[in-house]
C-alpha positions in Angstrom: 32.0 -90.0 17.2 30.6 -90.3 20.6 31.6 -87.4 22.9 31.8 -87.2 26.6 32.8 -85.1 29.6 31.4 -81.9 28.4 31.0 -79.5 31.4 33.0 -79.3 34.6 30.1 -79.5 37.1 31.0 -78.0 40.5 30.0 -75.5 43.1 33.0 -73.2 43.0 35.5 -75.8 44.2 33.4 -78.0 46.5 32.7 -80.6 43.9 35.4 -80.9 41.2 35.0 -84.3 39.7 32.8 -84.9 36.8 31.9 -88.6 36.8 30.2 -90.9 34.2 26.6 -91.7 35.1 24.3 -94.7 34.7 21.5 -94.9 32.2 19.2 -92.3 33.8 18.9 -90.0 36.7 15.4 -90.2 38.3 16.1 -87.3 40.7 17.0 -84.9 38.0 14.1 -85.9 35.7 16.6 -86.5 32.8 15.5 -89.8 31.3 16.9 -91.1 28.0 14.4 -91.4 25.1 12.2 -88.6 26.5 11.7 -85.1 25.3 12.5 -81.9 27.4 10.2 -79.0 26.4 12.1 -75.7 26.4 10.8 -72.2 25.9 11.5 -72.1 22.2 12.9 -75.6 21.4 12.4 -79.2 22.4 15.2 -81.5 23.2 15.3 -85.3 22.8 17.5 -86.9 25.6 19.8 -89.4 24.1 21.9 -90.3 27.1 23.4 -88.9 30.3 27.0 -87.9 30.2 27.8 -87.1 33.8 26.9 -85.5 37.0 28.3 -83.3 39.8 27.1 -81.5 42.9 25.7 -78.7 40.8 23.7 -80.7 38.2 23.5 -83.4 35.6 24.5 -83.2 31.9 22.9 -85.1 29.1 23.6 -85.4 25.4 20.5 -84.2 23.6 19.2 -83.5 20.1 17.2 -80.4 19.1 14.0 -82.0 17.7 13.6 -79.3 15.1 17.1 -78.8 13.8 18.6 -82.2 14.8 21.6 -80.3 16.3 23.3 -82.3 19.0 23.8 -80.3 22.2 24.7 -80.6 25.9 21.9 -80.0 28.3 22.9 -79.1 31.9 20.0 -79.4 34.4 20.7 -77.9 37.8 20.0 -79.8 41.0 16.7 -79.0 42.7 18.5 -77.8 45.9 20.5 -75.2 44.0 19.6 -71.8 45.2 17.6 -69.9 42.6 19.8 -66.8 43.1 22.9 -68.9 42.3 21.3 -70.3 39.2 20.2 -66.8 38.0 23.8 -65.5 38.6 25.2 -68.2 36.3 22.6 -67.4 33.6 23.5 -63.7 34.0 27.2 -64.5 33.4 26.4 -66.7 30.4 24.2 -64.0 28.8 27.1 -61.5 29.3 29.4 -64.1 27.7 27.3 -63.9 24.5 29.0 -60.5 23.9 32.0 -62.6 22.7 32.2 -64.7 19.6 32.5 -68.2 21.2 34.7 -69.6 18.5 37.0 -66.6 18.2 37.5 -66.3 22.0 37.6 -70.0 22.8 34.7 -70.1 25.2 31.9 -72.6 25.3 28.9 -71.6 23.1 25.8 -70.9 25.3 22.6 -71.4 23.3 19.7 -70.8 25.6 18.2 -71.4 29.1 14.8 -72.3 30.4 13.0 -73.9 33.3 11.7 -77.4 33.2 9.6 -78.8 36.0 11.0 -76.1 38.3 14.7 -76.8 37.3 17.0 -74.5 35.5 18.2 -76.0 32.2 21.2 -74.6 30.2 21.9 -75.6 26.6 25.5 -75.5 25.3 27.4 -76.8 22.3 28.6 -80.3 22.8 32.3 -80.5 23.4 34.8 -83.4 23.9 36.9 -84.5 26.9 38.1 -82.0 29.4 41.8 -81.8 30.3 41.4 -84.0 33.4 40.0 -86.9 31.5 42.5 -86.4 28.7 45.4 -86.5 31.1 43.9 -89.6 32.8 43.7 -91.3 29.4 47.4 -90.9 29.0 48.1 -91.8 32.7 49.1 -88.2 33.5 52.1 -88.4 31.2 53.2 -84.7 31.0 52.7 -82.6 27.9 55.7 -81.0 26.3 56.1 -77.3 25.6 55.0 -77.6 21.9 51.8 -79.3 23.0 51.1 -76.8 25.8 51.6 -73.7 23.6 48.3 -73.9 21.7 46.4 -74.6 24.9 48.1 -71.6 26.6 47.4 -69.3 23.6 43.8 -70.2 23.4 43.2 -69.7 27.1 44.9 -66.4 27.0 42.6 -65.3 24.2 39.7 -66.5 26.3 40.8 -64.5 29.3 41.5 -61.4 27.2 37.9 -61.7 26.0 36.6 -62.0 29.5 38.7 -59.0 30.6 37.2 -56.9 27.8 33.6 -57.6 29.0 34.5 -57.2 32.7 34.0 -60.9 33.7 36.2 -63.1 35.9 35.9 -66.9 35.5 37.1 -67.5 39.1 37.2 -71.3 38.7 39.9 -72.1 36.1 41.0 -75.7 36.5 41.7 -78.7 34.2 38.1 -79.8 34.5 37.0 -76.5 32.9 39.2 -76.6 29.8 37.6 -78.9 27.2 38.7 -80.1 23.8 36.4 -79.1 20.9 37.1 -82.4 19.0 39.8 -84.9 19.7 39.8 -86.1 16.1 42.8 -85.4 14.0 41.3 -82.3 12.4 41.4 -80.0 15.5 43.4 -82.0 18.0 44.5 -79.2 20.4 41.5 -76.9 19.9 40.2 -76.1 23.4 37.5 -74.0 25.0 37.0 -72.5 28.5 33.8 -74.0 30.1 31.6 -73.8 33.2 30.8 -70.3 34.2 28.9 -71.2 37.3 31.3 -69.3 39.5 32.0 -66.4 37.1 31.7 -63.0 38.6 31.9 -59.4 37.3 35.1 -57.6 38.1 33.1 -54.8 39.9 31.7 -57.4 42.3 35.0 -59.1 43.2 35.4 -57.1 46.4 32.1 -58.5 47.6 32.8 -62.1 46.9 33.8 -64.8 49.4 36.5 -67.3 48.7 36.8 -68.1 45.0 38.8 -70.6 43.1 39.7 -74.2 43.9 42.5 -74.8 46.4 45.7 -75.5 44.5 44.7 -73.1 41.8 43.8 -70.3 44.2 45.7 -67.0 43.8 47.8 -65.8 46.8 45.8 -62.6 47.1 42.6 -64.7 47.5 44.2 -66.8 50.3 45.4 -63.7 52.1 42.2 -61.7 51.8 43.8 -58.9 49.7 42.0 -56.8 47.0 41.1 -58.9 44.0 41.3 -58.2 40.2 41.0 -60.3 37.1 44.6 -61.3 37.6 43.3 -64.1 39.8 42.4 -66.0 36.5 45.9 -65.5 35.2 47.4 -67.2 38.3 45.0 -70.1 37.9 46.0 -70.5 34.3 49.6 -70.6 35.3 48.9 -73.3 37.8 47.0 -75.3 35.2 49.8 -75.1 32.7 52.3 -76.2 35.3 50.0 -79.1 36.2 50.0 -80.5 32.6 53.7 -79.8 32.2 54.6 -81.7 35.4 51.9 -84.3 35.2 51.0 -83.4 38.8 49.7 -80.3 40.6 52.3 -77.6 41.2 50.5 -76.7 44.5 48.7 -79.0 46.9 45.0 -78.9 47.3 44.7 -80.1 50.9 45.0 -76.7 52.5 45.5 -73.0 51.8 48.3 -72.9 54.4 50.3 -75.6 52.6 49.7 -74.0 49.2 51.0 -70.6 50.5 54.0 -72.3 52.2 55.1 -73.9 48.9 54.5 -70.6 47.0 56.9 -68.8 49.4 59.6 -71.5 49.0 59.3 -72.2 45.3 58.7 -68.9 43.6 62.1 -67.7 42.3 63.6 -71.1 41.7 65.7 -71.5 38.5 63.7 -72.6 35.4 66.0 -74.9 33.5 63.4 -76.5 31.1 62.0 -75.0 28.0 63.0 -71.6 29.1 60.4 -69.6 27.2 57.5 -71.6 28.7 58.8 -71.3 32.2 59.5 -67.6 31.7 55.8 -67.2 30.9 54.8 -69.4 33.7 56.8 -67.4 36.2 55.0 -64.2 35.1 51.6 -65.9 35.3 52.5 -67.0 38.8 53.8 -63.6 40.0 52.9 -63.2 43.7 51.9 -59.6 43.2 48.7 -59.4 41.1 49.6 -55.8 40.0 52.8 -57.2 38.4 51.2 -60.4 37.1 51.2 -60.5 33.3 48.0 -59.6 31.5 46.4 -61.7 28.7 47.3 -59.2 26.0 51.0 -59.0 27.2 51.1 -62.8 27.5 49.9 -63.2 23.9 53.0 -61.2 22.9 55.3 -63.4 25.0 58.0 -65.2 23.1 56.5 -68.6 24.2 53.3 -67.8 22.3 54.8 -66.0 19.3 57.6 -68.6 19.0 60.1 -65.9 18.1 62.8 -67.8 20.1 62.4 -70.8 17.8 63.5 -69.0 14.7 67.1 -70.1 14.8 68.4 -71.9 11.8 69.8 -75.1 13.3 68.7 -78.6 12.4 66.9 -79.4 15.6 65.1 -76.1 15.9 63.9 -76.1 12.3 62.3 -79.5 12.9 61.0 -78.5 16.3 59.6 -75.1 14.9 57.8 -76.9 12.1 56.2 -79.3 14.7 55.2 -76.3 16.9 53.7 -74.4 14.1 51.8 -77.4 12.9 50.2 -77.9 16.3 49.1 -74.3 16.4 47.7 -74.3 12.9 45.7 -77.5 13.5 43.8 -75.6 16.1 43.0 -72.9 13.5 44.4 -70.2 15.9 44.8 -66.5 15.2 48.2 -66.8 13.6 49.0 -63.1 13.0 51.8 -62.9 15.6 53.2 -66.2 14.6 53.1 -65.4 10.9 55.1 -62.2 11.5 57.8 -64.3 13.0 58.3 -66.2 9.8 59.7 -63.2 8.0 63.4 -62.9 7.2 63.4 -59.7 9.2 62.5 -61.4 12.4 65.0 -64.2 11.7 67.8 -61.8 11.2 66.9 -59.6 14.1 66.7 -62.6 16.4 70.3 -63.5 15.4 71.5 -60.1 16.4 69.2 -59.7 19.5 70.8 -59.5 22.9 67.6 -58.4 24.7 65.8 -60.6 27.2 62.5 -58.8 27.4 60.1 -61.6 28.1 56.9 -59.6 27.1 58.2 -58.8 23.7 59.5 -62.4 23.3 63.1 -61.7 22.3 65.9 -64.0 23.3 69.5 -64.6 22.2 70.5 -67.2 19.7 72.7 -69.1 22.2 69.7 -69.8 24.4 67.6 -70.9 21.5 70.2 -73.1 20.0 70.6 -75.2 23.1 70.8 -78.8 22.2 67.8 -81.1 22.2 69.5 -83.3 24.7 69.3 -80.6 27.3 65.5 -80.4 27.3 64.3 -83.6 28.9 67.0 -83.6 31.7 66.1 -80.0 32.4 62.5 -80.9 32.7 63.4 -83.7 35.1 65.4 -81.1 37.1 62.4 -78.8 37.3 60.2 -81.7 38.5 62.8 -82.7 41.1 63.1 -79.1 42.4 59.3 -78.7 42.6 59.0 -82.0 44.6 61.8 -80.8 46.8 59.9 -77.6 47.6 56.8 -79.7 48.5 58.9 -81.7 50.9 60.5 -78.7 52.7 59.7 -78.5 56.4 56.8 -76.2 57.4 57.5 -72.7 58.4 57.5 -72.1 62.1 
């Protein structure tokens, strides 16, 4: 299967589109049917996959092992210090198991004719291209859940090694393989803007407008919570089929934040409950990756109600999660009769622990789509509100 759209090439928000490229790129020196000599391996260039302001990506084959990989060659005008910073982040990333923590596997780096070259595992379409392939038809909550869970695991891993991605957007979440075997298995890619938590206070503007956390816009102290905000904005984007916040200006984004935060969430309530905590205006109160992984939307505790619709829906949701080969410990716990009985009796609404009452969970299927339409209408209404004086 031919794969494409591997790495979100950008320079921290200035270039966000990853476009297909013609047969070869003379400027980059990446020419199909040629061999790139690395420090320890040689790579046969099969074809170019795409380009951006930061570099060019090609599908290559390791001459010795015949492993198919993605080679990212940085542009000649990219500052060497910036290139070395990306390499430093990628080397730090190697502390994590790439498959367990759902981050792109970094293989090696070297210089070729004065250009920095980065070798990665070859992935499939990113979320932008996937959503384009379906004309931006929104994903439902069951489809979003495995993506959310995997990105939370990725951010939890980054938090453990003191790294902030700082450029989470749909371009930078890629499918591993869109074949039926691992349909919703995704990984976090492109660490060109990644920064250590200890260096956040020294950084300039980070994140792409539209996914930029309010504390970044307002120049407040920054923490790894900025990534959680961006994740929330990304999940809202694929849920609505359009951006939650505009990308034309920081002022317009902040205006809509002020008007929209606190609106009622009538759709799949567990998902919107998590989304609200991801998009908390106060970074100190914003949910953490570990807490979010215990949220009822991820654990699916709220689905364990024995009504006809929810049994079918629960089976579909579990199937999607298992197809991604995710860490199912929390979900498996939910299948016990103890959880089923406790959910029946539960009256707690603690979002972090994931409990909910049975009446909420047994809402009819007919309520779900109208509720989603209501959410979209309210979001659009917020965007159309007059500007603050």
